[in-house]
C-alpha positions as MATLAB code, in Angstrom:
seq = 'VGDPEAAGADTTEAEEYPDPHHKNVILVDFPGTLFKLDGGNWRPVTFDVKEYTKKFGEKMEECNVFLVFTSGRVHGNAVWVARKAKEMGGKVLFVRSKFDLDVQN';
ca = [
    -143.176   70.692    2.420;
    -140.805   71.369    5.280;
    -140.223   69.499    8.494;
    -141.777   71.638   11.251;
    -139.267   70.239   13.744;
    -136.152   71.040   11.707;
    -136.443   74.576   10.392;
    -133.296   75.408    8.430;
    -132.177   71.788    8.151;
    -130.772   70.558    4.857;
    -132.980   67.814    3.419;
    -131.056   65.300    1.327;
    -133.697   62.558    1.002;
    -137.455   62.623    0.421;
    -138.849   62.387    3.954;
    -142.448   61.449    4.763;
    -144.548   63.016    7.521;
    -147.973   61.371    8.037;
    -150.723   63.796    9.067;
    -151.907   62.706   12.535;
    -155.473   63.859   11.844;
    -155.976   62.570    8.288;
    -154.837   58.989    7.712;
    -154.803   59.386    3.915;
    -152.559   62.459    3.960;
    -148.779   62.128    3.934;
    -146.595   65.199    3.507;
    -143.337   64.592    1.657;
    -140.375   66.922    2.062;
    -138.211   66.792   -1.068;
    -134.708   68.299   -1.123;
    -134.577   71.890   -2.310;
    -133.297   72.720   -5.762;
    -131.578   76.079   -5.199;
    -129.421   76.012   -2.074;
    -127.681   73.554    0.251;
    -126.455   74.001    3.780;
    -122.655   73.881    3.789;
    -120.818   74.426    7.063;
    -123.661   76.507    8.476;
    -123.967   78.644    5.324;
    -126.391   78.325    2.420;
    -124.720   78.040   -0.972;
    -126.164   77.646   -4.492;
    -126.318   74.121   -5.864;
    -125.671   72.812   -9.318;
    -129.065   71.381  -10.194;
    -129.024   68.265  -12.347;
    -132.550   67.651  -13.677;
    -131.821   64.079  -14.785;
    -130.224   63.128  -11.462;
    -133.073   64.676   -9.438;
    -135.651   62.833  -11.548;
    -133.716   59.574  -11.250;
    -133.484   59.897   -7.484;
    -136.934   61.333   -6.649;
    -139.129   60.793   -9.724;
    -140.781   57.620   -8.438;
    -141.728   59.305   -5.151;
    -142.901   62.428   -7.019;
    -145.263   60.266   -9.099;
    -146.987   59.150   -5.879;
    -147.875   62.742   -4.945;
    -151.175   64.410   -5.860;
    -150.380   68.012   -4.875;
    -147.063   69.848   -4.838;
    -146.381   72.917   -2.721;
    -143.397   74.781   -4.145;
    -142.032   77.173   -1.520;
    -140.106   80.224   -2.594;
    -138.996   83.546   -1.183;
    -138.368   86.372   -3.569;
    -138.369   85.546   -7.261;
    -139.360   82.149   -8.602;
    -136.242   80.600  -10.119;
    -135.914   78.164  -13.016;
    -135.406   75.132  -10.803;
    -138.729   75.744   -9.035;
    -140.438   76.119  -12.410;
    -138.892   72.823  -13.538;
    -140.247   71.071  -10.429;
    -143.704   72.518  -11.141;
    -143.624   71.423  -14.790;
    -142.459   67.931  -13.857;
    -145.198   67.653  -11.226;
    -147.850   68.680  -13.797;
    -146.475   66.113  -16.277;
    -147.002   63.497  -13.574;
    -150.620   64.577  -13.135;
    -150.109   66.534   -9.926;
    -151.540   69.900   -8.968;
    -149.006   72.642   -8.182;
    -149.324   75.516   -5.740;
    -146.583   78.100   -5.272;
    -146.197   79.339   -1.702;
    -144.431   82.649   -1.245;
    -142.611   83.098    2.058;
    -141.087   86.254    3.539;
    -143.673   88.342    1.686;
    -143.947   90.629    4.710;
    -140.275   91.605    4.319;
    -140.827   92.593    0.689;
    -143.835   94.708    1.678;
    -141.765   96.483    4.355;
    -139.005   97.284    1.885;
];
């Protein structure tokens, strides 16, 4: 889940955004698993499953539903996040962005 105020920002920590209309809903923005912002440019990251789980696993276990955002193909890291979320009892929904660009091309 992305921060609506910081489009394009590089998330490094799990950040919580309480829904102002539903007191029991908190959106959590986890760091991406494919790219990082580096000097204004996006670059691929080396994804360490064990490190990600160590750092964010406890927070992931608190979540009921996971929205996995992707543009283009779904990559292995996104699949890993989905599998891990299911292991923790969460529901997983993949959200495809930039679909309109693919349709145009």
